[in-house]
C-alpha positions in Angstrom: -12.6 -20.2 20.4 -14.1 -20.3 23.7 -12.6 -23.4 25.1 -8.9 -22.0 23.9 -7.3 -19.8 25.9 -5.6 -17.3 23.6 -2.3 -15.4 25.2 -1.6 -12.1 22.6 0.2 -10.1 24.6 2.9 -8.7 22.8 0.2 -8.1 19.3 -1.9 -5.9 21.5 1.1 -3.9 22.7 2.4 -3.3 18.7 -1.4 -2.7 18.5 -1.4 0.0 21.1 1.5 1.3 19.8 0.4 1.4 16.2 -2.3 3.6 17.6 -0.2 5.5 19.7 -2.4 5.1 22.5 -1.3 5.0 26.2 -2.2 2.1 28.6 -4.8 3.8 30.2 -6.6 5.4 26.8 -6.8 1.7 25.4 -8.4 0.2 28.5 -10.8 3.1 29.0 -11.8 2.3 25.2 -12.2 -1.5 26.1 -14.1 -1.1 29.3 -11.3 -2.7 31.2 -8.8 -1.3 34.1 -5.3 0.0 32.9 -3.9 -3.2 35.3 -5.9 -5.6 33.8 -4.6 -4.4 30.4 -0.9 -4.2 31.6 -1.2 -8.1 32.9 -2.7 -8.8 29.0 0.2 -7.3 27.5 2.7 -9.1 29.7 1.1 -12.4 28.6 -0.3 -12.7 32.4 -3.9 -12.9 31.3 -5.6 -14.4 28.4 -7.8 -12.8 26.3 -11.4 -13.3 26.6 -13.8 -13.9 23.9 -15.7 -11.0 25.1 -12.6 -8.8 24.7 -11.8 -10.1 21.4 -14.9 -9.0 19.9 -14.8 -6.2 21.9 -11.0 -5.2 20.0 -12.2 -6.4 16.8 -15.1 -3.7 16.9 -13.4 -0.9 18.5 -9.9 -1.1 16.4 -11.7 -3.1 13.4 -9.2 -6.0 13.6 -9.4 -9.2 12.1 -10.0 -12.1 14.8 -7.5 -14.4 13.1 -4.8 -11.9 13.5 -5.4 -11.9 17.3 -5.2 -15.7 17.5 -2.9 -16.1 14.1 0.2 -18.1 14.3 2.4 -15.5 13.9 3.2 -12.5 11.3 3.4 -14.8 8.4 5.3 -11.6 6.7 8.0 -11.6 9.5 7.9 -15.3 9.3 8.6 -15.6 5.7 11.1 -12.9 6.2 12.8 -14.6 8.8 13.0 -17.8 6.6 14.8 -15.9 4.4 17.3 -14.6 6.7 17.8 -18.2 7.9 18.1 -19.4 4.2 21.5 -17.5 3.5 24.5 -19.3 3.2 26.1 -17.3 6.0 23.7 -19.5 8.6 24.2 -22.9 6.9 23.1 -25.7 9.4 21.4 -22.8 11.4 17.8 -23.3 9.9 14.8 -23.5 12.5 11.7 -25.1 11.7 8.4 -23.4 11.5 7.4 -23.4 14.9 10.8 -21.6 16.2 10.1 -18.9 14.1 6.5 -18.5 15.1 7.3 -18.8 18.8 10.5 -16.0 18.2 7.7 -13.6 16.1 5.4 -14.0 19.1 7.5 -13.8 21.7 9.9 -11.0 20.7 8.4 -9.4 17.7 10.9 -6.3 17.7 14.2 -8.5 18.2 12.9 -10.6 15.5 12.0 -7.0 13.2 15.2 -6.0 14.2 16.8 -9.1 13.0 15.2 -8.8 9.5 16.2 -5.0 9.4 19.9 -6.3 9.8 19.7 -9.0 7.5 18.2 -6.3 4.6 21.0 -4.1 5.6 23.8 -7.0 5.0 22.1 -8.1 1.6 22.0 -4.5 0.3 25.4 -3.5 1.3 26.4 -6.7 -0.5 24.6 -5.7 -3.6 26.1 -2.0 -3.4 29.6 -3.5 -3.2 28.4 -5.7 -6.3 27.5 -2.7 -8.2 30.4 -0.7 -7.1 32.7 -3.1 -8.5 31.1 -3.6 -11.8 31.0 0.2 -12.3 34.4 0.5 -11.0 35.7 -2.4 -13.4 33.9 -0.7 -16.3 34.2 3.1 -15.8 36.6 3.7 -13.1 33.1 5.3 -11.6 33.6 7.5 -8.3 30.4 6.3 -6.4 29.7 8.1 -3.3 28.3 5.6 -0.2 24.3 5.9 0.6 22.7 5.0 3.5 21.4 1.6 3.9 17.7 2.4 3.1 16.5 4.9 0.7 14.5 7.6 1.2 11.5 6.8 -1.2 12.0 3.0 0.3 11.6 4.1 3.7 8.7 6.9 2.7 6.9 3.7 0.7 7.0 1.3 3.3 5.7 3.9 6.3 2.8 4.8 4.1 2.1 1.5 3.2 1.4 0.3 6.8 -0.4 3.0 7.7 -4.1 3.4 6.5 -4.8 6.2 4.0 -8.0 7.2 5.8 -6.9 10.0 8.4 -9.5 12.0 10.0 -7.3 15.5 10.2 -7.0 14.9 6.3 -10.8 14.4 5.5 -11.4 17.1 7.8 -8.8 19.4 6.4 -10.7 18.6 2.8 -13.9 19.9 4.3 -12.9 23.0 5.2 -11.2 24.1 2.4 -14.3 23.2 0.1 -16.3 24.6 2.4 -14.7 28.2 1.1 -14.7 27.6 -2.4 -17.8 28.2 -4.6 -18.1 25.2 -7.0 -21.0 26.3 -9.1 -18.7 26.6 -12.1 -16.8 23.6 -11.2 -14.0 22.6 -9.0 -11.4 23.8 -11.2 -12.6 27.0 -11.5 -13.3 27.4 -7.4 -9.7 26.6 -7.3 -8.2 29.0 -9.3 -10.5 31.6 -7.8 -8.8 30.4 -4.6 -5.3 30.4 -5.4 -6.0 34.1 -7.2 -7.8 35.8 -3.8 -5.7 33.7 -1.2 -2.7 33.8 -2.6 -2.3 35.9 -5.5 -1.2 33.1 -7.8 -2.8 32.9 -11.6 -3.0 29.2 -12.7 -1.8 28.7 -16.3 -1.7 25.6 -18.4 1.3 25.9 -20.6 2.3 23.8 -23.8 5.2 21.3 -23.6 8.0 23.3 -25.1 7.6 25.7 -22.2 7.6 23.0 -19.5 9.4 19.9 -21.3 10.6 18.5 -17.9 7.7 19.5 -15.4 4.0 18.8 -14.8 3.4 21.8 -12.1 6.0 24.7 -11.0 5.0 27.2 -9.0 7.1 30.6 -10.3 7.4 32.7 -7.1 8.4 35.5 -9.3 5.4 35.9 -11.4 3.1 34.5 -8.8 2.3 31.8 -11.6 1.7 28.2 -10.9 1.8 27.0 -14.5 0.5 23.5 -15.0 2.0 21.3 -18.2 -0.6 20.4 -21.0 0.8 16.7 -20.7 -1.6 16.2 -18.0 -5.6 15.3 -18.5 -7.9 17.5 -17.3 -8.6 15.7 -14.5 -4.8 15.0 -13.4 -4.8 18.9 -14.2 -7.3 19.7 -11.2 -5.5 17.0 -9.0 -2.4 19.4 -9.6 -3.8 22.4 -8.6 -5.2 20.8 -5.7 -2.3 19.7 -4.3 -0.7 23.4 -4.5 -3.6 24.2 -2.8 -3.6 21.7 0.1 0.1 22.5 0.1 -0.5 26.6 1.1 -3.7 26.0 2.8 -2.9 23.0 5.4 0.6 23.0 5.3 1.1 22.8 9.3 -1.6 20.0 9.0 0.8 18.2 6.4 3.6 18.7 8.5 2.3 16.8 11.7 1.0 13.8 9.8 4.4 13.6 8.3 5.6 14.0 11.8 3.6 10.7 13.1 5.3 8.5 11.0 9.1 8.9 12.2 10.6 9.2 9.3 14.6 9.0 9.9 15.9 11.3 6.7 14.7 15.1 5.3 14.3 13.4 1.9 11.8 10.6 3.3 9.5 13.3 5.1 9.4 15.9 1.7 8.4 12.8 -0.2 5.8 11.9 2.8 4.7 15.5 2.4 4.2 15.3 -0.9 2.1 11.8 -0.8 -0.1 13.3 2.2 -0.6 16.5 -0.2 -1.9 14.0 -2.8 -4.5 12.7 -0.5 -5.4 15.5 0.6 -6.3 16.5 -3.0 -8.2 13.4 -3.7 -10.1 14.4 -0.4 -10.8 17.9 -2.0 -11.8 16.6 -5.2 -13.9 13.3 -4.6 -16.0 14.5 -1.7 -16.4 11.6 1.3 -19.9 11.7 1.8 -21.0 11.8 -1.8 -18.4 9.7 -3.1 -18.8 7.2 -0.6 -22.5 7.1 -1.0 -22.1 6.8 -4.7 -19.6 3.8 -4.3 -22.1 1.8 -2.7 -24.9 2.4 -5.0 -22.9 1.6 -8.1 -21.3 -1.5 -6.3 -17.7 0.3 -6.3 -17.7 0.1 -10.3 -15.0 2.1 -10.8 -15.5 3.0 -14.7 -18.6 4.4 -13.4 -17.0 6.2 -10.7 -14.5 7.8 -12.7 -17.4 9.0 -15.7 -19.6 10.0 -12.7 -17.1 12.4 -11.0 -14.8 13.3 -14.0 -11.8 11.6 -12.7 -9.4 9.2 -13.8 -9.3 5.5 -13.0 -6.4 5.6 -10.7 -7.8 8.7 -8.9 -11.4 6.9 -8.0 -9.4 3.7 -7.1 -6.7 5.3 -4.9 -9.8 7.2 -3.2 -11.6 3.6 -2.6 -8.7 2.7 0.0 -9.7 6.2 1.9 -13.2 5.2 3.0 -13.0 3.9 6.2 -14.9 6.9 8.4 -16.3 5.4 11.6 -20.2 4.7 10.6 -19.6 5.1 7.0 -17.0 2.8 6.0 -16.7 0.7 2.4 -15.2 -2.1 1.5 -11.7 -2.5 2.4 -9.9 -2.2 -1.0 -6.2 -2.3 -1.5 -4.4 -0.9 -4.2 -1.2 -1.2 -6.0 0.6 0.4 -8.9 2.9 -1.4 -11.3 5.0 -0.5 -14.3 5.6 -3.0 -17.5 8.9 -3.9 -15.7 7.3 -5.1 -12.6 8.7 -2.2 -10.4 6.3 -1.3 -7.8 5.3 2.4 -7.8 2.5 2.7 -5.0 0.7 0.6 -2.7 -1.9 0.8 -0.2 -4.9 -0.3 1.3 -8.1 0.7 3.4 -6.1 -0.7 6.8 -2.6 -0.6 5.2 -1.7 -2.7 2.0 -2.2 -6.1 3.4 1.5 -7.7 2.8 1.0 -10.2 5.1 -2.1 -12.1 3.8 -1.8 -10.9 0.1 1.9 -10.4 -0.8 1.7 -8.5 -4.2 5.2 -9.6 -5.8 3.4 -13.0 -7.4 3.8 -13.1 -11.3 0.6 -14.7 -12.1 -1.4 -11.9 -10.6 -3.5 -10.2 -13.1 -2.2 -6.9 -12.9 0.7 -8.2 -15.2 -2.0 -9.7 -17.9 -3.7 -5.9 -17.9 -0.5 -4.7 -20.1 -1.6 -7.2 -23.1 -5.3 -5.4 -23.3 -4.5 -1.7 -22.3 -7.8 0.0 -20.9 -9.4 -3.3 -20.4 -10.5 -4.8 -16.8 -9.5 -8.2 -15.9 -11.3 -10.1 -12.7 -10.4 -12.8 -11.1 -10.4 -15.1 -7.5 -7.2 -15.5 -5.8 -6.0 -17.8 -3.3 -2.8 -17.6 -1.3 -0.7 -20.5 0.6 -2.5 -19.7 3.8 -6.0 -20.2 2.1 -6.7 -16.6 2.2 -9.0 -16.0 -0.7 -9.4 -12.5 -2.5 -11.0 -10.9 -5.6 -8.7 -8.5 -7.6 -8.8 -6.8 -11.2 -6.1 -5.5 -13.1 -6.5 -2.5 -15.1 -3.7 -0.3 -17.2 -4.1 3.4 -16.6 -2.5 6.1 -18.9 0.0 8.5 -17.4 1.7 12.0 -19.1 0.2 12.5 -22.8 2.9 12.1 -25.0 4.5 13.5 -28.2 4.9 11.7 -31.7 8.6 10.8 -30.5 7.7 10.1 -26.9 7.1 6.5 -25.6 3.4 6.7 -23.9 3.5 6.3 -20.0 1.5 3.6 -19.1 0.9 1.7 -15.5 -1.2 -1.1 -14.4 -3.4 -0.9 -10.8 -4.3 -4.0 -9.3 -7.3 -3.5 -6.9 -8.2 -5.9 -4.6 -10.5 -6.9 -1.6 -11.2 -10.0 0.8 -13.4 -12.5 -0.6 -16.0 -12.1 2.3 -17.1 -8.8 0.5 -18.1 -10.4 -2.9 -21.9 -9.4 -2.4 -21.0 -5.3 -2.1 -18.5 -5.3 -5.1 -19.7 -5.7 -8.9 -16.2 -7.2 -9.9 -17.1 -10.6 -8.0 -20.3 -11.5 -9.3 -19.6 -14.6 -11.6 -16.0 -15.4 -9.9 -17.4 -16.8 -6.2 -19.7 -19.3 -5.7 -20.4 -23.4 -6.4 -20.6 -22.6 -10.3 -17.3 -20.6 -10.3 -14.1 -22.0 -11.4 -11.2 -22.4 -9.1 -9.5 -19.4 -8.1 -5.6 -18.7 -8.9 -3.3 -20.2 -6.7 -0.9 -17.1 -6.0 1.9 -16.9 -3.6 4.1 -13.8 -1.9 7.0 -13.8 -4.7 9.3 -16.6 -6.0 11.4 -16.1 -3.4 9.5 -17.1 -1.2 7.0 -19.0 -2.2 7.0 -23.1 -2.3 4.2 -23.6 -4.5 5.6 -26.7 -6.8 4.9 -26.9 -10.7 4.6 -23.4 -11.0 5.2 -22.3 -14.7 5.4 -18.5 -13.6 8.2 -19.2 -11.3 10.9 -16.6 -12.0 13.4 -17.6 -8.9 13.7 -20.3 -7.0 12.8 -20.1 -3.3 15.3 -19.4 -0.9 13.8 -21.9 1.3 14.4 -24.6 -0.4 17.1 -26.6 -1.5 17.2 -27.2 -5.4 16.2 -30.6 -7.1 19.3 -31.4 -9.7 18.1 -34.1 -11.0 19.6 -35.0 -14.6 16.6 -37.5 -15.0 13.9 -35.4 -14.5 12.5 -32.0 -15.6 9.5 -30.4 -14.0 7.3 -27.8 -15.9 8.8 -25.3 -13.3 11.8 -23.2 -14.5 13.5 -24.0 -11.1 12.8 -27.9 -9.4 13.4 -28.1 -5.9 13.0 -30.5 -3.0 
């Protein structure tokens, strides 16, 4: 690294913009002049080893990202776009795509967004044609991106550790008398500060709601479908919205969402994060998690929460000076639909992916409540340890189908010594890690028996004399 000149101007500029810093502010934090930082961002000066280390320690960056050969996720998305029949004969090689993403990342991202809009428009036209043919349905045209997708993408790209949220949680809990438990303290706060009474009501009274605020009777009604831990989270969410609504709105504004619906969805997400911070106080949860080597089952028992609540809270433990292992979490249902993703530094789509059918999270549905752990290896030789476990949702009646999703919890193998789930999975005696990909349409691993789609980046191998183990052979 000492002999190699590293020009990473666009990446440094993206990091600075993502942190909402001016050149002057970032230069002061790095101990250099603003003019020198300006030259670096314009690729007129290389990054020195000392500055690389300073960037990594100050902003918790991966040195490989600063040296790396382009944004792998963006390169993959561009490969998908250029594989479209519309661009037949125009497929660039990998080096051209890397150069494109490095030199003009904003243009590359714009092209990917344009291609997404084009593909989504085609899918909508196809769906509309089917509906009109079958039912003569009158379909209202929607935006190129649904509000929930916009919100999820914004939340996935940002870290769930938010100093303002943690400080707000401390402000709220400092006002509570928790000697009889947090739930009782939250109910007392709502009664004294807002004049609200919390009631847990039966399913027949609340058939379609988990939480409902009745302004006329000043009642906060909670469904009995929820477990006691989930009931406490819903009450904490209401307290968060009432006590720190302005702060939540400020965090939503920082995401720069384009639709009102996406902003409302983000408001709920930030309220959920604040509720988790109230239920699982940072310092106590952090110290206990380290002591237990991040055993989530033990954490849920120790704090009286659900497995999901403990897992999501782990992703939020990135306070300077008290940072835990950087976990990431993905929740999915039995059909493979992603419900929510988050990571200590944003969900690592670039390095991990998350759409591979070989991931242990899909195996978890076969044995509800059991934890499955394994080491996995990506095509870029990044190694992670992941666990999969089902989590129960709302309680169901006899005629209801139970709600069940699964969580995938992962971390980089470099933290294996600190986490109990890596025991036996890493080291000379461990079996080979499971080779995963970013998703079937972008994965080029040959001979995969789990492949569900052919790769968009390779021509199919249609040889009638040979048939491979994969459902789709390709050249």
